[in-house]
C-alpha positions in Angstrom: 74.5 -85.9 5.8 77.3 -84.6 8.0 79.7 -82.0 6.7 83.4 -82.1 7.3 84.5 -80.1 10.4 86.6 -77.6 8.3 83.6 -76.9 6.0 81.3 -76.4 9.1 83.7 -73.9 10.7 84.2 -71.9 7.5 80.4 -71.9 6.9 79.7 -70.6 10.4 82.4 -68.0 10.1 81.0 -66.8 6.8 77.5 -66.6 8.2 78.7 -64.5 11.2 81.0 -62.3 9.1 78.7 -61.7 6.2 76.7 -58.9 7.9 80.0 -57.2 8.8 81.4 -57.6 5.3 78.2 -56.2 3.8 78.2 -53.3 6.2 81.9 -52.5 5.5 81.3 -52.7 1.7 78.3 -50.3 2.0 80.3 -47.9 4.2 83.1 -48.0 1.7 80.8 -47.3 -1.2 79.1 -44.4 0.7 82.5 -43.0 1.5 83.7 -43.2 -2.1 80.5 -41.5 -3.3 80.9 -38.8 -0.7 84.5 -38.2 -1.7 83.6 -38.3 -5.4 80.9 -35.6 -5.1 83.3 -32.7 -4.3 85.8 -33.9 -6.9 83.1 -33.8 -9.6 81.8 -30.4 -8.4 85.3 -28.9 -8.0 86.6 -27.1 -11.0 89.7 -24.8 -11.4 89.2 -21.3 -12.7 92.4 -20.9 -14.7 91.7 -17.3 -15.6 91.4 -16.5 -11.9 94.6 -18.5 -11.2 96.4 -16.5 -13.8 95.2 -13.2 -12.3 96.3 -14.5 -8.9 99.8 -14.8 -10.3 100.2 -11.1 -10.1 102.7 -9.0 -12.1 104.8 -12.0 -13.1 101.7 -13.5 -14.8 101.2 -10.2 -16.6 104.8 -10.1 -17.8 104.5 -13.7 -19.1 101.3 -12.9 -20.9 103.0 -10.0 -22.6 105.8 -12.3 -23.6 103.2 -14.7 -25.0 101.8 -12.0 -27.2 105.3 -11.1 -28.4 106.1 -14.7 -29.1 102.9 -15.1 -31.2 103.7 -11.9 -33.1 107.2 -13.0 -33.9 106.1 -16.5 -34.9 103.4 -15.2 -37.3 105.7 -12.6 -38.8 108.4 -15.3 -39.4 106.0 -17.8 -40.9 104.8 -15.1 -43.3 108.2 -13.8 -44.3 109.8 -17.2 -44.5 107.5 -18.7 -47.0 109.1 -20.4 -49.9 108.2 -17.7 -52.4 110.3 -15.2 -50.4 113.3 -17.5 -50.1 113.8 -20.0 -53.0 110.7 -20.2 -55.2 110.7 -23.5 -57.2 109.9 -21.8 -60.5 112.8 -19.4 -60.6 115.6 -21.5 -61.9 113.6 -22.4 -65.0 112.5 -18.9 -65.5 116.1 -17.6 -65.2 117.4 -20.2 -67.6 114.7 -19.2 -70.2 115.4 -15.5 -69.8 119.1 -16.0 -70.2 118.6 -18.1 -73.3 116.4 -15.3 -74.8 118.9 -12.7 -73.6 116.1 -11.0 -71.8 117.8 -9.3 -68.9 115.0 -6.9 -68.4 112.6 -9.7 -67.6 114.9 -10.9 -64.8 115.1 -7.4 -63.3 111.3 -7.0 -63.5 110.8 -10.3 -61.8 113.0 -9.2 -58.9 110.9 -6.0 -58.5 107.5 -7.7 -58.9 108.1 -10.9 -56.9 111.2 -10.3 -54.7 113.0 -13.3 -53.2 116.5 -14.2 -52.4 116.9 -16.0 -55.7 115.2 -13.1 -57.7 117.6 -10.6 -56.1 120.5 -12.9 -56.9 119.4 -13.2 -60.5 119.1 -9.4 -60.9 122.6 -9.0 -59.4 124.0 -11.6 -61.8 122.7 -10.0 -64.9 123.8 -6.5 -63.7 127.4 -7.6 -62.9 128.2 -10.6 -65.1 131.4 -10.1 -67.1 131.4 -9.1 -70.7 135.1 -9.3 -71.4 136.2 -11.7 -74.1 139.6 -12.7 -72.8 139.3 -16.2 -71.2 141.5 -15.6 -68.2 139.8 -12.4 -67.2 136.3 -13.7 -67.8 137.0 -16.7 -65.6 138.3 -14.5 -62.8 135.4 -12.2 -63.0 132.9 -15.0 -62.9 134.6 -16.5 -59.9 134.3 -13.2 -58.1 130.6 -12.9 -59.2 129.8 -16.3 -57.8 131.5 -15.5 -54.5 129.6 -12.2 -54.3 126.2 -13.7 -55.0 126.8 -16.6 -52.6 127.8 -14.1 -49.9 124.8 -11.9 -50.5 122.5 -15.0 -50.3 124.2 -16.1 -47.1 123.7 -12.7 -45.5 120.0 -12.7 -46.5 119.6 -16.1 -44.8 121.5 -14.9 -41.7 119.2 -11.9 -41.4 116.2 -14.3 -41.4 118.0 -16.4 -38.8 118.7 -13.4 -36.6 115.0 -12.4 -36.7 114.1 -15.8 -35.3 116.3 -15.3 -32.3 113.7 -13.5 -30.2 111.8 -16.7 -29.9 114.8 -18.4 -28.3 115.2 -15.5 -25.9 111.5 -15.8 -24.9 111.9 -19.6 -24.5 114.9 -19.0 -22.2 113.3 -16.1 -20.1 109.8 -17.6 -19.6 110.8 -20.4 -17.2 113.1 -18.2 -15.2 110.4 -15.5 -14.8 107.9 -18.3 -13.8 110.4 -19.6 -11.2 110.9 -16.0 -9.9 107.1 -15.7 -9.5 107.0 -19.0 -7.7 109.8 -18.0 -5.3 108.1 -14.7 -4.5 104.8 -16.5 -3.9 106.4 -19.1 -1.6 108.0 -16.4 0.4 104.6 -14.7 0.9 103.0 -18.1 1.8 105.6 -18.9 4.5 105.4 -15.3 5.8 101.7 -15.9 6.4 102.5 -19.1 8.3 105.1 -17.2 10.4 102.6 -14.5 11.2 99.7 -16.8 12.0 101.7 -19.4 13.8 99.9 -22.5 15.1 96.6 -20.8 14.5 97.3 -20.8 10.7 94.9 -22.6 8.4 96.4 -25.3 6.3 94.0 -24.4 3.5 95.3 -20.9 3.5 98.9 -22.1 3.0 97.8 -24.5 0.3 96.0 -21.7 -1.5 99.1 -19.5 -1.3 101.3 -22.2 -2.7 98.9 -22.9 -5.5 99.0 -19.2 -6.5 102.8 -19.3 -6.4 103.1 -22.3 -8.7 100.8 -20.9 -11.4 103.6 -18.6 -12.7 105.9 -21.6 -13.2 103.1 -23.3 -15.1 102.6 -20.3 -17.3 106.3 -20.0 -18.0 106.7 -23.6 -19.1 103.5 -23.4 -21.2 105.1 -20.4 -23.0 108.7 -21.7 -23.2 108.0 -25.2 -24.7 106.2 -24.1 -27.9 108.5 -21.0 -28.3 111.5 -23.3 -28.2 109.9 -25.7 -30.6 108.9 -22.9 -33.0 112.5 -21.5 -32.9 114.1 -24.9 -33.9 111.4 -25.4 -36.5 112.2 -22.1 -38.1 116.0 -22.8 -37.9 115.4 -26.1 -39.7 113.3 -24.4 -42.3 116.1 -21.9 -43.0 118.7 -24.7 -43.3 116.6 -26.4 -45.9 116.1 -23.1 -47.8 119.8 -22.4 -47.6 120.6 -25.7 -49.3 117.9 -25.1 -51.9 119.4 -21.7 -52.7 122.9 -23.1 -53.1 121.7 -25.7 -55.5 119.6 -23.0 -57.4 122.6 -20.7 -57.7 124.7 -23.5 -59.1 122.0 -24.2 -61.7 121.7 -20.5 -62.6 125.4 -20.1 -63.2 125.4 -23.3 -65.2 122.7 -21.7 -67.4 125.0 -18.7 -67.9 127.8 -21.0 -68.9 125.7 -22.6 -71.6 125.1 -19.2 -73.2 128.8 -18.4 -73.7 
């Protein structure tokens, strides 16, 4: 049986080209395996890279330790029991109903918080006059004083979070400074060595220069996130304190 001319030509071409195709495929597989072997064996020693970053890396590591310290301290001091404990409004209302001012004062000493301090201030300064117009004026002043004291306490907490924002701002700039210094050193080597310079030497110098920017960003991103998280936590606590103070003054009004 005769085959069509096109089929015969394609078959002959395939027969002649098959060895070349197989050889090319084998060569490509061998090349890929050869290229993959160094990649599998090559690892980056990040500790050595950080050491190569020089003084800038050391400063960034110190800032990292400071950021961790500030964050841990804020997470401890900004727990709910130190700001607006959930139990306190009910406790204050019961103590006011029982006319037990001493219990409110003891609570502020034993378990201090913004609300506990506010409660102790209220019982120490609440008006005892019987004339309606004077009592209303004194109560308004007391509410303003307590609200201002609570706002100042929240603001002090907010100011103590600010170092995290400073670190988040400084870290990328310090990292960029280290990179610029490293790049200057790298191109100075090229200028000295000229055409005889090794490209691997330049690549190594640039790699050392870029590590400081990497460290700066790794430090700045979580520091900025932690700062905004703490700010949001304080905003929620501030609203809770305002609502709690309103409930506490309402409990006082019920005992008139």
